[in-house]
N, C-alpha and C positions, 0 to 999 in steps of 0.2 A: 270785272277785275277784282281779284281777292284783296281783302284788306290786310295789309302787312302790319303784324304786331310789333310794337316797339320792344326792345330788349328788357325794359323795366317791367312791362306787362307780363312777359313770359316768365321772368324770375318770380314775380308775385304769384302767378298761377301755379307754378311748380311748388312754391312754399306752402300754398294753401292745400294743394293735393297731398303733400307730405304730412301736413297736420291732420287731415282727415284720415289718412291711412293709419297714423299713429293712434288716433282716437278709436278707430275700429279695432286695431290690434289690442289695445288696452281693454276694450270692452270684451273682446273674445277671451282674454286672459281671466278677466273677472268672472265670466260665465264658467270657464273651466275650473276655477277655484271653487265656485259654488257647487259644481257637479262633484268635484273631488270630496268636498265636505259632506255632501249628501251620501256618497258611497261609504265614506268612513263611518258616518252615523249608522248606516244600514249594517255594516260589518260589526260594529260595536253592539248593536241591538241583537244581532244573530248570536254573537258570542255569549251574551248574557242569557239569552233564552235557552241555550244548550247547557245541560248539566256538566259541571266541571268534573273532569276525570279525577278520581281519587288517587292521590299520590301514595306511593309505597304500598300498593295493593298486595304485593307479594308478602310483605311483612305482616300486614293485617290478616292475611289468609293463613299463613304458615305458623304464626306465633301460637294461636290456641292449640293447633295440632301438635306442635312440639311439646307444649306444656302437658298435654294429655298423655303423650307417649312417655315423657319423663316421669309423671306421676305414676303411671301404670308400671313402669320399670322399678320404681322405688318400692311399690307395694309387693311386686313379685319377689324382689330381693329380700324384703322383710319377712315375707311368708316362708321363703326357702331357708332362712337362717333361724327363725324363731319357732318354737312349738306352737301348735294351733291354739291351745288354750291361753298361752301368753299373748299371742297376737290379738286375740279377741278382746283382751282387757283394754287395749288402746283403742280399738275400733268402737267399742260400746260406750266409752267414757262420755262423749258429748250427748248421748241420748238417754242417759241413765234416768233422769227425772221424768222424761217423756213417756217411758215405758210404763209408769205407774198408772196412767189413765188409758192405756191401750188394752183391748180385750183380745186374747189369743185363744179363745175357746175352741176354734175349729181344729187347730193342730196341737193343742196343749194336753200333755199327758201328765196329770197330777198323780204323784206316787206318795202315799202315806206310809212311812216306815216306823217300825218300833225301835226307838232309840233307848238303849239301856243306860241307866245312870249308876250301875254297879261297876266299880273299878277295883274289885278285890283281887283280881288275878295279877299275873306278871305283866309289867309294863316296861317300856323302853323310852329313853329320852329322845331318840331319833327313830323314825320308823317309816312304814309304808303308808302313803296317802291314797285313799280311794276317791277318785274324782267323780262328783255327782253329775247327773244329767238335768237338763232344764225342766223345772216343774217338780223336782224331787225334794221331799222333806229329808234333808240329810243331816240335820243337827237339831239339838235342843238347847236353848239358852236359858240360864238361870241367873238371877240377880237377887240374892236373899235380902239385901238391904232395902229393896223396894217391893219385895214379895212378888217377883216376876218370874214366870216360867212360860216359855213360848217356843213353838216349833219354828225352825228356820228353813225356808224353802230357797232352792237355788234358782234365781231368776226373779224378775220384777214385773208383775202384771197386776191388774185390778183383782183378778180372781185369787191370785196367790196372797195378795195383801189382805184380802178378806179372811184368809185362813190363818195367817200368822205373820212373822217377820220375814223379810226377803233379803237375800244377799245378791248384790250386783254381780253379774257375770264378768264384769271388767275388773273385779277385785281378786285378791289372793284367796285361795282356799284356806280354811281354818287349818292351822298347823304348818303351813309353808311360809317362807319369807315373803314379806310384802304387806300391803294394807288390805285387810279383810273388812269390807264395808257392808253393814247390815242396817236396814231401816224398816219402819213400820208406821202405821197411821197413829197420829197423836190422840185421836178419839177412841182408839181401841187398845192395842197391846203396849204401845209406848206412851201411854198417858202420863206416867210418872217418871219418864226418863230424865227430866230436868232435876229430879230429886237425888240422882246419883252424884256422889261427891268423890273427890280425889282420895284414894285409899280403899274405896269399896272394891270388892272382888266380884268378878263375873266368871262363870264356868260354862263352857260349851262342850256338850257331849256329842260325839259322832259315832258312826259304825267302826271307825278305825282308831279312835282314841278320845281322851279327855284332856281339855286344855283350859288352863286357868289364867285369867288376866286381872290386872289391877288398874282401876281408873287413874289416869295420869293427869287429865285436865278436862274441864268443861269447855265446850266449844259453841260458838255462835257464828253463823256465816250466811251470806245470801245464796239463794238458789243458783244463781249464775256463777258463783265462786266455787271452783273445783279443788281448792287447796286441800281440804281435809279428805276428800273422797278420791283423790288422784292416786295413780300407781306410785308406790315408793319402794325403795330397796330395804328400808328398815321395816321391822315387823311390828304392825299395829293391829288393833281391833277398833274400828270406828263405828259407833252406834249413833244414829241421828233420826230426827223426825221433824215435822213442821212445827213452827212456833205457834202455840195456841192463840186463837183470836176468835171473836164472837161471830163475825160475818166473813164469808169467803175463805179463800185459802191464802195463807201468809207466804210472802216471798222469802221470809227468814227461816233458817234451819237451826235447830238446837240439838245438842247431844254431848257425847263424851268420847275422848280418845284414850284407849287403854294400851298397856304394854304387857307382853307375855311374862308370866311368873313361873308356870310349870307346864311341862308337856308330858303326857302319858300315852304313848302309842301302844296299841295292842299287839302289833306285829313288828319285828325288827325290819330295818331298811334292807332292801335287796342288795346283794353284792358286798 
């Protein structure tokens, strides 16, 4: 005969079973939470190991291209609006001093011209300018106060500087408006350039005319300073050289800035 449980025993057994079920359920939840945390850690590790996509890649890619197109368009516009020799002045400015140490023997055509200093014929205050070619001796410079007579070559290279004074191709041609810039080595032709004083006269003879200048000021500037050799609207003659020093090459430049006094063209202006 089966033993009959009392109501109190049945209630106690049911309560105990409920507690055990609750403990098991809580343990399951704890395990699930642990598993979830492990999954989250794995996902975080994977996301760190993968390289982050660069934001704004379109901007990074297109910006340099747009700048290149814009720069090219400006250069084309300038070239179409300005004469070739005028545009070249601006393009060569930053490289002027660097050209002194470069050798261009392979393609350099040096032309020695006979420049007459006789100005006895008819002359004109305005006239026709004959533009020189690179490597051509197109002028002769004289400065009586320092007993200087030197040929002037168009262009700046080590070969030309060994032969005489050189005019930067970025500067104005003698006789036209703008800043005509001429330099030479301090240990050769421009060794006494610092002795020129305000009021001294300088004459430059060319195949197309004779031009007289007066020293207006003595100048000193750093090699990186383009103030005195830059393109200007005013008409100047700027002569400069390295500042003398015992060892090495100086970063300082010395010279004079001159203003035009007299122009004598051999042929009248066209038109």
